[in-house]
VEXTORLUM-549124 format. One line per field, with one value per residue (C-alpha): x, y, z; residue in three letters. Coordinates in pm, whole numbers. Last residue first. Layout:
xx	(X, ...)
yy	(Y, ...)
zz	(Z, ...)
type	(ALA, ...)
This chain:
xx	(6383, 6453, 6482, 6371, 6232, 6330, 6049, 6244, 5990, 6065, 6438, 6373, 6159, 6419, 6690, 6480, 6405, 6773, 6888, 6645, 6767, 7132, 7066, 6900, 7187, 7437, 7239, 7228, 7605, 7650, 7408, 7613, 7451, 7572, 7364, 7073, 7109, 7088, 6780, 6619, 6699, 6562, 6228, 6070, 6272, 6030, 5766, 6007, 6152, 5805, 5690, 6010, 5928, 5559, 5650, 5706, 5905, 5880, 5910, 5979, 5695, 5664, 5444, 5556, 5498, 5712, 5828, 5585, 5440, 5102, 5088, 4966, 5061, 5340, 5597, 5555, 5547, 5330, 5184, 4849, 4631, 4808, 4759, 4746, 5097, 5234, 5057, 5195, 5550, 5519, 5323, 5570, 5855, 5702, 5586, 5903, 6124, 5947, 5930, 6298, 6407, 6232, 6343, 6703, 6720, 6544, 6789, 7089, 7019, 6843, 6581, 6309, 6224, 6290, 6028, 5763, 5859, 5833, 5486, 5382, 5537, 5361, 5028, 5068, 5146, 4834, 4614, 4752, 4632, 4287, 4252, 4349, 4097, 3831, 3940, 3895, 3547, 3350, 3561, 3533, 3155, 3124, 3328, 3491, 3785, 3942, 4287, 4291, 4033, 4009, 3701, 3644, 3369, 3560, 3870, 3670, 3538, 3891, 4029, 3738, 3756, 4133, 4124, 3865, 4063, 4382, 4217, 4033, 4340, 4577, 4348, 4310, 4687, 4751, 4490, 4641, 4991, 4877, 4682, 4986, 5000, 5331, 5477, 5378, 5515, 5838, 5880, 6062, 5746, 5586, 5832, 5728, 5369, 5478, 5669, 5384, 5143, 5377, 5422, 5046, 4992, 5216, 5066, 4708, 4804, 4961, 4657, 4408, 4611, 4646, 4280, 4163, 4433, 4672, 4645, 4505, 4236, 4185, 3925, 4049, 3922, 4035, 4401, 4338, 4098, 4390, 4600, 4305, 4272, 4646, 4656, 4348, 4540, 4833, 4584, 4441, 4782, 4922, 4595, 4575, 4935, 4877, 4574, 4752, 5047, 5199, 5062, 5049, 5366, 5560, 5446, 5529, 5878, 5953, 5980, 6295, 6131, 6426, 6431, 6086, 5887, 6182, 6251, 6287)
yy	(-4815, -4442, -4222, -3866, -3837, -3531, -3311, -2991, -2892, -3216, -3144, -2787, -2914, -3177, -2911, -2675, -2950, -3047, -2686, -2626, -2941, -2841, -2511, -2696, -2946, -2661, -2516, -2859, -2889, -2549, -2641, -2950, -3270, -3505, -3824, -3685, -3349, -3519, -3710, -3383, -3240, -3534, -3576, -3238, -3221, -3495, -3267, -3086, -3408, -3551, -3233, -3235, -3589, -3516, -3268, -3551, -3503, -3759, -4129, -4284, -4098, -4127, -4423, -4406, -4778, -4900, -4628, -4518, -4706, -4764, -4400, -4314, -3975, -4119, -3848, -3473, -3282, -3480, -3341, -3238, -2967, -2660, -2426, -2721, -2825, -2478, -2467, -2811, -2695, -2368, -2517, -2803, -2553, -2347, -2634, -2837, -2535, -2447, -2805, -2865, -2535, -2612, -2974, -2884, -2629, -2865, -3145, -2910, -2787, -2506, -2423, -2205, -2000, -2296, -2510, -2238, -2173, -2543, -2560, -2262, -2400, -2736, -2571, -2357, -2670, -2855, -2547, -2509, -2861, -2791, -2470, -2659, -2932, -2662, -2530, -2883, -2925, -2787, -2964, -3293, -3259, -3169, -3478, -3437, -3205, -3419, -3277, -3448, -3678, -3915, -4138, -4507, -4415, -4582, -4388, -4069, -4133, -4209, -3883, -3687, -3844, -3807, -3434, -3376, -3582, -3392, -3049, -3104, -3253, -2985, -2705, -2871, -2908, -2549, -2431, -2635, -2515, -2152, -2191, -2329, -2688, -2776, -2441, -2492, -2847, -2745, -2817, -3116, -3326, -3098, -3224, -3585, -3490, -3313, -3620, -3855, -3636, -3639, -4016, -4070, -3810, -4000, -4340, -4216, -4044, -4363, -4576, -4322, -4304, -4680, -4765, -4710, -4940, -4801, -4715, -4365, -4492, -4868, -5112, -5456, -5443, -5743, -5661, -5286, -5336, -5472, -5164, -4944, -5124, -5106, -4734, -4683, -4845, -4612, -4324, -4406, -4443, -4117, -3930, -4048, -3950, -3610, -3560, -3695, -3452, -3453, -3777, -3995, -3836, -3906, -4269, -4304, -4156, -4407, -4295, -4191, -3859, -3642, -3675, -3547, -3304, -3070, -2931, -2557)
zz	(544, 506, 811, 892, 539, 332, 201, 262, 525, 706, 716, 830, 1120, 1209, 1211, 1426, 1679, 1691, 1730, 2016, 2189, 2140, 2319, 2607, 2623, 2640, 2930, 3097, 3061, 3224, 3500, 3591, 3716, 3438, 3424, 3627, 3454, 3114, 3228, 3338, 2992, 2791, 2971, 2899, 2576, 2479, 2331, 2100, 1961, 1896, 1720, 1514, 1398, 1349, 1075, 826, 506, 228, 145, 485, 653, 1029, 1117, 1483, 1550, 1256, 1021, 751, 453, 615, 724, 374, 227, 14, -45, -15, 311, 552, 875, 737, 583, 714, 1009, 1246, 1147, 1219, 1553, 1640, 1567, 1760, 2050, 2084, 2089, 2371, 2591, 2554, 2608, 2934, 3061, 2988, 3138, 3466, 3468, 3393, 3676, 3915, 3831, 3841, 4193, 4379, 4121, 4274, 3968, 3736, 3909, 3881, 3518, 3435, 3590, 3377, 3059, 3099, 3178, 2865, 2662, 2772, 2727, 2374, 2294, 2436, 2237, 1923, 1998, 2023, 1683, 1538, 1689, 1395, 1132, 1318, 1344, 975, 872, 530, 602, 873, 950, 1290, 1453, 1156, 1140, 1215, 1460, 1744, 1644, 1635, 1985, 2108, 1968, 2117, 2462, 2450, 2387, 2661, 2913, 2834, 2836, 3165, 3334, 3207, 3325, 3666, 3707, 3600, 3851, 4134, 4045, 4050, 4376, 4557, 4681, 4515, 4624, 4988, 5001, 4828, 4458, 4310, 4356, 4095, 3835, 3904, 3829, 3512, 3395, 3485, 3289, 2988, 2998, 3021, 2750, 2510, 2592, 2556, 2230, 2099, 2183, 2044, 1720, 1682, 1743, 1384, 1252, 993, 620, 649, 885, 894, 1025, 1133, 1492, 1699, 1764, 1766, 2057, 2260, 2185, 2281, 2615, 2687, 2610, 2830, 3117, 3049, 3044, 3385, 3548, 3410, 3465, 3826, 3898, 3741, 3963, 4272, 4249, 4600, 4747, 4438, 4302, 4621, 4616, 4246, 4311, 4586, 4947, 5134, 5210, 5109, 4729, 4657, 4871, 4907, 5250, 5291)
type	(PRO, ARG, LEU, PHE, PRO, ILE, GLY, ALA, GLN, ALA, GLN, ILE, PHE, LEU, ALA, ALA, VAL, VAL, ILE, VAL, SER, ALA, ILE, ALA, GLY, LEU, THR, VAL, ILE, ARG, ARG, ASP, PRO, TRP, VAL, TRP, ALA, LEU, PHE, PRO, LEU, ALA, GLN, ALA, ILE, HIS, LEU, ALA, ALA, PHE, HIS, SER, VAL, ARG, LEU, ASP, GLY, GLY, THR, THR, SER, TRP, HIS, PHE, PHE, ALA, LEU, GLY, THR, ALA, ASP, SER, LEU, ASP, GLY, GLY, VAL, SER, HIS, GLY, THR, GLY, SER, ALA, MET, TYR, GLY, ALA, VAL, ILE, THR, THR, LEU, ILE, GLY, SER, LEU, ILE, PHE, GLY, ILE, GLY, THR, ALA, TYR, GLN, ILE, ALA, ASN, GLY, ALA, SER, LYS, PHE, ILE, ARG, TRP, GLY, ILE, PHE, VAL, THR, ALA, ILE, THR, LEU, THR, VAL, ALA, GLY, ILE, GLY, MET, VAL, PRO, TYR, LEU, ALA, MET, ALA, LEU, PRO, ASP, THR, GLN, ASN, PHE, HIS, SER, ALA, ALA, GLY, ARG, ALA, GLY, GLN, LEU, THR, ILE, TRP, LEU, MET, GLU, GLY, ILE, ALA, ALA, VAL, ALA, PHE, ALA, LEU, THR, ALA, ARG, ARG, ILE, GLY, LYS, SER, GLY, ALA, GLN, SER, GLN, THR, LEU, LEU, THR, ILE, GLY, TRP, GLY, LEU, THR, ALA, ALA, HIS, VAL, SER, LEU, SER, LEU, PHE, PHE, LYS, ALA, PRO, LYS, GLU, TRP, VAL, GLY, VAL, GLY, ASN, ILE, LEU, ARG, ALA, ASP, VAL, LEU, GLY, LEU, ALA, SER, CYS, VAL, ALA, PHE, ALA, ILE, ILE, PHE, GLY, VAL, ALA, ILE, GLY, TYR, PHE, VAL, PRO, ALA, THR, GLU, ARG, MET, ASP, THR, PRO, ILE, SER, ARG, GLY, THR, THR, GLY, SER, VAL, LEU, THR, MET)
């Protein structure tokens, strides 16, 4: 069977646009939204937890754009029939609905100057928080499902790494995010203001921050395929997968101990 990507001689964006148009559209649309939110942050001086009200929408748009592009690229590794299967179409639709719904809410809250996560003072935010949780889990389930489909048909190291990477990313992100959602925030001790955190990420420099392990878990989806591209050996990829789990666990334990990821 001929793979959609890698044998057509076309660029990756072209293959994505034709094979995974929904993911391609989300990736492009969200990167544009990221630019718009970043621009709004330059003219809107309002703050939430010490940082601009548009920073969270901007970062979430960027993160989901990268994630959608990664999933869309992963689908191009499948055969034509697999890429167009009912399961892949349903996973794609579920991801699109959840991602757009999540970003509409996060952007609305940013525009209102209100927190979208861990908001215990806004009745609307409190009511919709469980819905946000369902949306987030939908994103990770779609990621795991697509990874499983790629892994099942893996014929080379890139497909093998992509399948495992998507599966681990979805599972570990769900675990870390679920733990965070069960509490009152992402900080463990230290200064609770994001204003004193690391540049751009705003991870705490005075206490533990569970967002670090969440970030590491999410980006296994890109790290393992990149490893396979550099070193196309399934044994190396397997070792990389094990190392990825260890890194996420270590960062989680570090945060729980109240230790900053980095100090300025």
